[in-house]
N, C-alpha and C positions, 0 to 999 in steps of 0.2 A: 480267051483261054484261061480257065482257073488253074488247072493242073496242080491241085493241092496234094502235098505229100502227107499231111496230117489233118485229121478232122475229128470232131467230137461226135459221139453217138449218145443220144439222150432218150429218156422215156419218162412219162408222167406216172408217178407211183404214189404209194401211201393213200390210195383212194378206196381201199376195201373197208367194209363194215360187215358185221355178222349177217345182216339182212341184205347186203348188196356187195357181193364179191365180184370184182370186175377184172382183176389182173393177178398174174403170178409174179409178185414182186421179187421173191427169192431167185427165181430163174432169170428174170430180166437183169437183176443186179450182177449176175455172172457174165453178162454180155456187154452192157453199156459202160461208158466212161463217166457219164453224168446222170444224176437222178433229180427230176423236178418233183419235189415232195409236197403233197397237198397240205394245206394249212387248216383244214377243218370246215371252211365255209361252204365248199361245194361237195366235199366227200371226205371219208375217213373218220377215224375215231382217235382220241388222244393216245390210247395204248397201241393201236395199230400203226399210227404215224410214227410213234416212238420206236416200235420194233423195226419198221422199215429203215429209219434213220440209223439205228444200231447196226443193222445188217450192211447198210451202205458204208459205214465207217469200217466195219470189219473187212469188207472186200475192197477198200480203197477207192470207192466210187465218189466222185465229187458231188456235193449236195447243193441244190438250188431250191429256193422257196417258190411255191406254186400258188400264189394267192388268186382269189376269184371273187366274183360277185357273191353276195350272201344268198345262195340259191341251192340249198342242199337237195330239195325236191327235184329241181331241174338239172342237177349235176353241173350247175354253173354254165349251162349252154343256152340260157335265155337272155337276150339283150336287155339291158336296163338303162334308163335315162336317169342316172343317179346324180344327186347334187354333189358338187366338187368337194366340199369340206367333208361330207359323209364318206365319199369314196376314198379320200386320202386317209381318213381315220380308220376305215375298214382295212385298207392295205397295211397301214402301220400296225394295227392290232395283229393281223395274221403274221407279218414278218417277225414281230416280237415273240409270238408264241412259238414259231418254228425255230427261231434262233435259240430260244431257251431250251426247247426239247433237244436240239442238236448238241448244245453245250453239255446237257445232262448225260449224253451218251459218248462224250469225248470227241465230238466232231465240230465242224464249223461250216456255216452257210457261206457260199462263195458268190452266188449270183441269184437273180430273181427272174423268173419267167411267169408272167401272168397266164391264167388258165381260160380256156373256152371262149365264151362270149366277150369277156373282158379283154382277152388277148386280141380277138378280131376287131373289137371296137376301137381300141387304142392304136391299131394299125392305120386307122383313117380319121379318128376323132381327136383333134388336138386338145380340146378342153379336158377330156378324160385322161388323155395321155399325160398332160401336165400334172394332174392329180396323182397319178401313179408315180411319176418321176419325183414329185415333191415328197411322197411317202418314202421312197427308197433313200433319197438324200437325207431325210430327217432321221431315219433309223441307222443307216450305215452307208455313207457315200462311196465306200470302197467296193460295194457290191456291183457286179457287172449286170447290166440289164440285157436279157436275151429276148429278142422280138422278131417278128416276121420280117424277112428280108425285104427292104424297100418300104417298110412301114413308117408312118408319121412318128410313132413313139421313139424310134431310134434317133431321128433328127432332134426331137425335143430333148431327149436324154443327153445327147452329145453337146447340145448348146448349154445344158445345165451343168456340164462338167463330169457326167458319168461316163464310165467305160461301157461300150456296148458290144454285143455280138449278134450276128444275123443268123436266122434259123430257116431251114427248109424242112418239109415234111415228107417222109418216105411213103406214108400210107394214105396220103390225101391227093386228090386231083387239083390241078391249078387251072385258073382261067387264063385267057390270053393276056390279061393285064397283070398277071403275077399274083393274084389273090387266090385264096383257097375257095374251091367250089363249095357252096353251101351243102351241109349234110342232108338237107331236105331234097337235094337233087340226085337223080340216079347216077351212079358211077363216081360219087364224091369220095368214097372210102375204098382204098385198094387193098387186096388180100393176097395176090400172087407173089410169093416170096422171091422167086427167081427174077421175075419181071421188075419187082420193086428194087432189088439189089442192083440190077443192071441200070435201072433208071438213076439210082443214086451215084453209081460209079461215073456215069456220064456227067452228072451234075458236078462231081468233084473234079473231073478232068476238063470239062468244057465250059462249065458255068451255065448250063442250060437244062431246063426240064421241058419235056413235051407236055403241052397244055391239053385240056380235054378235047379241044377241037383239032388236035393233030399238029398245031403249029408249035414252034420252039419259043420259050420265054426265058430271058436271061434272069438268073437267080444267083446272088452271092450268098454263100452260106459258110459259117464257121462251125455250125452244129447241125446234125440231122436228127429229127425226132421220129420215133416209132411210138405211137400211143399205146400205153400198157393195156388199155381196154379194147383194142381192136381185135377182131377175129383173126387168129393166126399171128399175133404180135410177136411171140417168141420165135417162131419160124422166120419171120421177116427180119427181125433184129439179128438173129444168128446168120442168116444168109448174107446180109449186108457186111457183117464183120468178116465172115469167111472169104467173101469175094474181095473185099478191100485188102485183107492181109495177103491173099494169094497174089494180088496185083502190086504188092510192095508198099501199100499205104499203111500208115500208123493211125490207130484209133486212140485218141488221147483227149483229156478234158481241155476245154478252152479257158477255164477259170481256176486252174490250180487244184491242189489236193484237197481231200475231204477233212483233214485235220492239220 
């Protein structure tokens, strides 16, 4: 039984560009307690990322860096067998850029949540996980690493001395083994706001999520993610917050304030 009284609600933001608008960042920042902000490799523009960061600071939303594979065309969702030193340098570069932009608007980056294919790869690939962890330690070892509950990267990070937090996904289906169902599979992405909210309340209270085959899978989560680019994202995030608050639960960041 989890029975959490407090939990974080996050979303992936800063991913818009003039030719590829995928999310309503301003609306989402009025709902979530933490924002995973793109670092430019998979999405976003410097000016757009900066604007999202400034809005997050103004609304008191905690900021996390959202580094990815260098894959703008594929939105960072294509798996890559990237060499360790290259991956570490790419993550360090992205963290440095986002930290600088955040400082420029009066905020601070508190955590790191890798994006897309990189996130999923380091949940099971220890070599790439070590590269990401090494990058975080090199840039700022006080940053919390947010990763998939049960993922290899959390163990690697903890052994390296980083503070970690485990994440569950409101708008994604799970396999019986606790992994995310591939986006290529039918039913992988969820859209029903009320059903998603009830699903997340059960996670918070019981520590389980119903897998795609109908069985229950144990999931430990410090934070719940609603992807900003999901269809109905604002409705889902709002429904989660409303239900949780009606049930006496507190939505609060796992990694401290934005400034």
